[in-house]
C-alpha positions as CSV (number, residue, x, y, z in Angstrom):
1,X,-47.3,23.7,-10.5
2,X,-48.6,22.4,-7.2
3,X,-50.8,24.8,-5.3
4,X,-48.9,24.3,-2.1
5,X,-45.6,25.2,-3.8
6,X,-47.1,28.4,-5.2
7,X,-48.5,29.3,-1.7
8,X,-45.1,28.7,-0.2
9,X,-43.4,31.0,-2.8
10,X,-46.0,33.7,-2.1
11,X,-45.3,33.4,1.6
12,X,-41.6,33.4,1.1
13,X,-41.4,36.8,-0.7
14,X,-42.6,38.9,2.2
15,X,-40.5,36.9,4.7
16,X,-37.4,37.5,2.6
17,X,-38.1,41.2,2.3
18,X,-38.6,41.6,6.0
19,X,-36.1,39.1,7.5
20,X,-33.7,38.7,4.5
21,X,-32.6,42.4,4.7
22,X,-31.9,42.1,8.4
23,X,-29.9,38.9,7.9
24,X,-27.9,40.5,5.1
25,X,-27.1,43.5,7.3
26,X,-26.0,41.2,10.1
27,X,-23.7,39.3,7.8
28,X,-22.2,42.4,6.3
29,X,-21.7,43.8,9.8
30,X,-20.0,40.6,10.9
31,X,-17.6,40.7,7.9
32,X,-16.7,44.3,8.6
33,X,-16.2,43.6,12.3
34,X,-14.1,40.5,11.4
35,X,-11.7,42.6,9.2
36,X,-11.4,45.3,11.9
37,X,-10.6,42.7,14.6
38,X,-8.0,41.0,12.3
39,X,-6.2,44.3,11.7
40,X,-6.3,45.1,15.4
41,X,-4.9,41.7,16.4
42,X,-2.1,42.1,13.8
43,X,-1.2,45.5,15.2
44,X,-1.2,44.1,18.8
45,X,1.1,41.2,17.7
46,X,3.5,43.6,15.9
47,X,3.6,45.8,19.0
48,X,4.2,42.8,21.3
49,X,6.9,41.0,19.3
50,X,10.3,41.9,20.5
51,X,12.5,43.1,17.6
52,X,15.8,41.2,17.3
53,X,18.5,43.7,16.2
54,X,20.6,40.9,14.7
55,X,17.9,39.5,12.5
56,X,17.3,40.8,9.0
57,X,14.1,42.8,8.1
58,X,12.8,39.9,6.1
59,X,13.2,37.5,9.1
60,X,11.3,40.0,11.3
61,X,8.4,40.2,8.8
62,X,8.2,36.5,8.6
63,X,8.2,36.2,12.4
64,X,5.3,38.7,12.6
65,X,3.2,37.2,9.8
């Protein structure tokens, strides 16, 4: 292999161990926060939607989702 490529790989390993872990934690945190926010928004919408007494339960579910 080319010496430059081997040097690049040797430099990449420490960088991935130090920065890669932080990046992974940030991505996982963002995914968890995304799920929480989606559930929160869904509950807010369910609370905000006015229930029509004449509509069937299935129609109400479709209106919310």
